[in-house]
N, C-alpha and C positions, 0 to 999 in steps of 0.2 A: 466527338464524344458519342459513344453508343448509348442506347437507352433500352430499358425493359419495362413493360407494362403488364405485370402478372394479372391474370383474371381470377386467381384463387389464392388463398393463404398458403396452400401447399406449394404452388408455383413460386411464390415470394420466398418461402423457406429455401427452396432449391436454388434460386438465384443468389440469395445471400450466402449460402454455403459455398457456392462456386466463387463468389467474390472474395470471401474470407480466405479460401485456400490459396488464392494468388495475391492477397493483400490489395485488391482492387478497390479504390476509393469510390464511394457512391454518393451522388447527390440525390437526396430525397425530394420528390416532386409531388405536389398536390394539383391544384387547379392552375398553378402558374401565375397567380395574381399578386404574389409578394416576392417576386424574384430578386428585388433589390434589398431585401431585409437581411441583416446579418453581415458578416464579413464576406468578401468575395469567395466564390466556390473554389475549392482546391481538390477537384475530383477528376476521375477518368471516365465515368459513366453515370447514367442516371437510373433511378429506380422509382417508377411512378405508381401512385395509388389510383390513377384514373380508371383502371379496369376493375377496381374493387368497389362496386356500387350496389345500392339497394338497402332498403330498410329491413333490418333483421328482427326487430322487436318494437312493438308499440302497444302499450297498455294504458289507455287514457285514464282509467280509473285509478291506476297506480302512479300516474304521472311520470312515466318512464319511457324513453325512446332510445333505441339502439340502431346504428347504421354502419355499413362498411365505410372505411375511411375516405374513399374517393367519391362518396355520394355528395352531390351538390348541396350546399347549405340551403339554397332556395327550395330544393325538393323537401328537405326536412321541415323547413318552416311552413311550407304550403300544407303538408300533411297535418302538422300541429294545428294550423289555423282552422282546418275542417272540424276540429273538436274544441275550438276556443281555447287553445293552449299556445305556449311560446317558450323559447329558450330565455331564461330570465336575465342573462348577463349581457345581452345586447351587443353581439360581436361587431367589431369595426369592419367595414368594407374598405380595403386598402387600394382598390382599383383606381380611385381618384388620385391618391398620393403618388402611386407609381406609374400611372398612365398605362395600365395593363388591361388586357381583355381576359377572357376565360371566366370560369365560375369558381368562387370560393368553395372549398370542400369542408365537410364536417370534421374530417381528420385534422386538417390544418388548424381549425378552431381550437382543438385540444392541444395540438403540438406547440402553438405559440401562446397558449393561455389567453386567447383573444377576448378581451372584456371592454365594454363601453361604459356610457354614463351611468347605467343602473347599478354598476358595481358597488356604489356607496350604500345601496339598500339591499341588493340581492346577492352580493358576493361576486367573485370572479368566476371565469369558466371552470377553473379547477375545483371550485366549491360545489359545482353542479355535476362534475364528471364523477361517475360512480363505478365505471367499468371500462377496461381496455383489453384488447388483444393486440399483440405486437410480435414481430420477429426480432430476436436478439442477434448479436453479432456472430453467433455460432450457427445461425439458421434454424433456431428452435422457435416454435410457436409458443408464446407465453400468454396466459390469461390471468388477469388480476381484477378483483372486484366483481360486481354483479349487478343485480337489479335493485338492491337496497343499500342505503347508507348505513355503515356500521363502524364501530371502533376497530382500529387496526393495531395489532402488536407487531413491532418490527418495521421493516422497510415498506412503505406504502407506495407500490409501483404505480398506482393510478395517479397520485399527485406528483410523483417523480417525473412521469412522462409529460405531464401538463407544463408547458413552458420550456421543454428541453430542445425545442426547435429541430427535432429529428436527429439529434446527435446520439441518442441512446438506443434507438431501435426504430423499426419501420412499422408504424401503426397500421393495423388492418381493420380494426373495428372499435367503435367507441359507444359508450352508453351514458346518457345524461338524464338527470331529473329535470322536469319541466314544471311550469306554473300556469295557472289560468290567465288568459288575456284579461286585462282590466276593462271594466265596463266604460269607463271614461278616463281621459287623460287631459289635464289642464296645465297650463304654464303661466306663472306670474312673471311679467317682464318689467323690471325696473330700469329706468333710463338715466344716463348721465353721471353715473358714479365712477369715481376713480378706483384704482385697483384696491387700495387699502380699505375704503368704505365698502366696496363690493364684497370683499372677503369677509369683512365683519358681518355683513348682511347674511351671507351664505352660512357662516358659523351660527348665527342666531337661529336661522331656519332649521339647520341640521340638528341643533341642540334642543329643538322644540319637540313636543309629542306628536307632531302632525305628519311625520314620515315622508319627507320628500324623497323621490326616486331619481331626481336629477338636480344638480346644483352647479351652475357654470357662470362664468363671466367673460364676455366678449368686449374688450376695449374698443374705443372708437375706431372705425375703419375696418373692423373685422366682420365684413358682410353687411354693414349698415353704417350710416354716418355717426350716430350717437353710440356711446357705450351702452351695452345691455347686460343686465344681470338676471339670470334665469333660475326659477324654482319650479320644478315639475312635481305635480301631485297626481297619483293614480289610484283607482279603486272604484267603489260604487258611487253613483252620481250624487246621492244625498250626502254621503260622507265627504265627498270632494267639496260640495257647496259649503258645508260647515267648516272644513279645514281651510279653504281659501279665505273665508271671512276671518277666521282666527289669525291666519298668517298676515293678512292685511293689517289687522290691529297690532299684532306683535311687531311688525316691521314698518309702521307708519312713519317713524323718524327718517326712513330712507326715501320717502316719497310715495306717491300714489301709483301703483303698477297697472299696466294693461293686462288683461287676461286673454290668453289664446287657447282655443279648443280645437279638436278634430285635426284635420290635415295640416292646418297652419302650425299647430303645436308639434305634430309629428315631424314635419319637414325641418323645423328649427332644430330638433334634437338629432335628426339624421345628419345634419350639417356638423353639429358638435361632435357626434360619434365618429364621423369620418374625416375630421380635421379640415373640412371644406374651406373655412376662412383662410387657411394657410397653404392650400394646394398650389397656388400660383404666387410668385413665379416659380415654375417647376425646376429651375436650375438651382434654387436655394437649398441648403441643407435643412432637414427637418429633424428636430429632437423631441423626445418624449421624456419629460423629467418628473419624477415623483419626489415629493417632499412633504413636510408637515404643512397643512393648509395655511396656517398662520405665517409660515415662512415664505410663501410664494411671492408676494410683492417685493420683499427684500432680495430674493434670489434673482428675479427678473431685472430689478434695478441694478444689481451688481454686474450682471451680464451686459446690460445696455450701456453701462459706463465704460465698457471696454471695446464693444463692437456693435455694429448695426444689428438690430434684432426686432422681431415682431412676435407676439404671443397671444394666447388666450388660456383660460383656466377651466378645468373640469374637476369633478370630484370635490367640490367645495373649496377648490384652491390647491388640493393635494396632487393634481396632475396638471402639468404645464406643457402644452404644445408650443414649440418655439421654432421659428425659422431664422436663419442667419446666412449670409453669403457663404458659398461652399469653398471659397478660396482658402489657401493655406491649410489649416487643420480643421476647417469648418466650425471654428469656435470651440473646439474641444478643450483647450487650455482654460479659457475664460469660464466655460460652463462647468467644468469639473472643479475649478477653484471655488465657484459659487456654491456648488453642491457640497463640497467639503466644509465650507463655512456655515451653511444653513442646515445641512443634513439631507440625506436622500440618495437617489441614484439617477443616472441619466443614460438614455439609450439613443444612439444615432440611428434614426429610422431610415433616412434617405440622404444619400450623398454619392458622388462619383466613386467608382471602384477604387481609384488610386487613393482617395481619402480614407475609405473604409478599410483598405489594406494597411494604411499607415498609422491610424489612431485606433484605440480601443472602441469598438462599437457598443459593447455592453459595459456597464460599470466595472472597472477593474476590481478584482477580488483581492483581499489580503492574502498573503502567502499561505497561511493555514487553510483557508477556505479553498484556495486554488488546488492545494494538495488533495482535499476531500473531493473536489469536482473531478480532478483527474483520476482519482481512485474509483469513483462511481462510473466514469466513462470506461475505464479498463475492465470493470466487473461485468458490464453489459456488452461491451464492444472491444474485446481485447485486441483485435487486429486494427482498430481505428478506421473502419471502413465507412461509417455513417457520418455524412456531413462533416468531414474533418475540418477543424479550424473555423467552423461556422460561427461559434459564439466566442471562443477564445483561441488565440494563436497557439498551435501545438497541442490542442486538446480535441 
C-alpha cells in the first residue's frame, strides 16, 4: 500500500483529485495511535496528516486555538498550559488500549469526537470545535466555522466532521474553544458500593448544585481491591472546600469518602479516561456502551448473564466500558440485545480484524438513517475514496 504525506493543504487537494479520478480508496491517517478503531481498512493507499503541523491561531484572551490537523495533541496542550488554559473535553489517549506508539494528533481528536470524563460537565469535543478546514472528495478545500461560536442555518459542517472518522473528508485544520485550567481539583472516593448504589450516589451528586466534572464507578478489582465510586470537583480552592463539605453531607448515607487532591486525583482520572482498568488482558474485546445512567447496572447484568464480562462506569453511569472474550462475535449479540432492551448504543472499540469485519462495529442504524448517512457520504465523497467501510459496510 502506497502512502502520501502532504505538507500543505494544496498538496492534499492535488492528491485527493488524483485519487478521485481513478477511484483509489484512501486510508486517512493521523498519528497512528488508533489503528484498530473501526472496521478493518478497505483501502489501496494512505493519506497522512503528519506533514500538516503547527499552531495557526492562538488568542488566549478569546480562549481560541487553531492548529493544522497533524499537530501533536501534546504540543497543543503544552502551549495552552503556558497560559493556564486547557481543552475542556479531556480527550482519551487510546495508546494503552491498542498498544500503539506515536503521538495523538489534534485532527484525530476532532475526527472521532474524542471526549473523556469531563464531557458530563463541559460537553463533547464537537461542542468545543468551532472551525474546520478539510478537503472533500473532489479535491476542493472547504472552510467552515471560524473563531467564534454562532448559530448556524443549514448543514453545520463543523459538527458533521466531528465523529465522522475521516469518512467525509480529509481534515487539514481545526479550531477549538478552550477553558482556563482549574486552580484545584479534588476527588471524593467512596468505597465498597455495589453497582446499583454507586449509580444512585452518582445521580444524587450530578443532580446537586455542586457541579461535579467527573462521576465514575469502578467495581471491585478494577485497579484496586474494593469498589470505588468517584466524584470530581474542580474550580477555585475556597469553592471546592465548600462544595466538598456539602457533598459529604448530601451523600452521607453512602458512607464516609476519602478525599484525593493533586496528582493522586489526576492519575485516578487519567486511568478512567483511558480505560486503564480494562486494558489487560489485551486479547479481550473492548466495548464502549452509552445508555441512560439509571439503566447501566441492568444492562451490564444482562450481558453478564450471557457471557463473561468485566466493566466500569463513567459519565455518571451513562458510559460503560466493558471487556469480554473476543471469541465468536466478541459478545455482539448479547451486548446489542441488552442495548435494545435498555436503550442506548454500543461501539466495538477493540477486537481482532476478523471479528470487526464480521459484526457491526458501530451501532447499526435503522434503514432510514442509513439512507441519510449514505446520502451525506455521497454528497461529500461521491467516489467513495475516504476510509471506505470504516464505520458501516458499503458506506
